[in-house]
N, C-alpha and C positions, 0 to 999 in steps of 0.2 A: 536308572545309575547316575550317583553324584560323580562330582567330579575327580573328588577324593578315591571312590570306590573303582571308580576306572581307574586312574591312577596305580592302585594299588594289586587289579587287577594287571595290566601290561607289567607290572615291575616283578613282581611276584614269577610271572609266565618268562622273565626275561631273566628271574635270578635261577631259577629252572634250567635254562639251555636248552642246547641241542636244538636249535630255532634253526629253521630252512633261509635259506639268501629270501624267499617269497613273504614269510612272516615276518620278518626282520625288517622287513621292507614297509609294512603294513603296521608296524608297530609304533617306528619311527616315523611315518606321517601319522600315529595317532595323536604321539605322545607332541608333534609339532602343531597338532590345532588345538590341543589342551593349553598348551602355551598361554593362549590370551583368555582361556579361560581363567586358570594360575595366575595369571598380573591381575584380572582384576579382582581377584580374593587378596592378592595380595597390597591391593590399592585400599582394598573396603579394612580390613586388618589392621595394616598400617595407620589409618584415619579414627580406627578404633581405641588403639589403642593410646594414639597422641590426647585424644579424649582423655582418656583415664590418667596420662603421664599430666595433663595438665592442671590436673583437678588436685590430685599429688603436690606439685609444683605450686598450687595454691595453701593448700595446708600442710606440707610442711614448708616451705620458705623458701628453700636448698633446693639449687639440680639433683645434687650425689641422692639426698636421701628421697626423695621425690622418684628418681629412675628405679632406685632398689623398691621401692614401695610398688612401684606401675607393673616392674618386672616379674612380683608376684602374682598379675592377676591373670583371670584366662584369656584375656585379650592379647596380653604379651604370648604367652604358648600360644592362639589361635596365629598371632602375628609372624612366631618364629614357623611353624608348623609351614605358614603359606612360603614363604624365604628357601622352607627348607626343601619344599616339596619342589620347586622351580630350578633350582639350584642339582638334585636331584633329575629331575624330567631332560636339563639342557645334556645332562654328564650320559642321560641314556640313547639319546638322539645320537651322543657321540660316538659310542661303542655301538651301537646298529648301526652306524653309517659305515663303520672302521670293520666291521662284521661282513655287511655287504663288499666292501673295498675286500678283503681277502679272499672271500667264497668267490670273486670278480679274477681275482688275480691266480688263483688256485687252477680255474678254469685258462684261463691265457698257459698259465706250465702245461696244462696237461693237453694241449692239442699240437 
């Protein structure tokens, strides 16, 4: 299973909701572990995009035109997807941890 597939599976489970505290903890841990892989993908995607951008800059001669042309490529799409996946993963981790805190607070109040 790829990092994207694992990420999508976790995201779908979180989106459905009704997670038990133990499951929220497992998902937060899995997402935290995936952050390293996501960071590697960001690095690779950024480098691939920069190669395209440099090539377009050599062709166009102006940075603004080169940037527009470079952003129309698959390399740019890959770069954006990697950065967006990182952002969503971090927010899901925060959300899952907040959910765990809420469960913990509810347990304290019911005692």
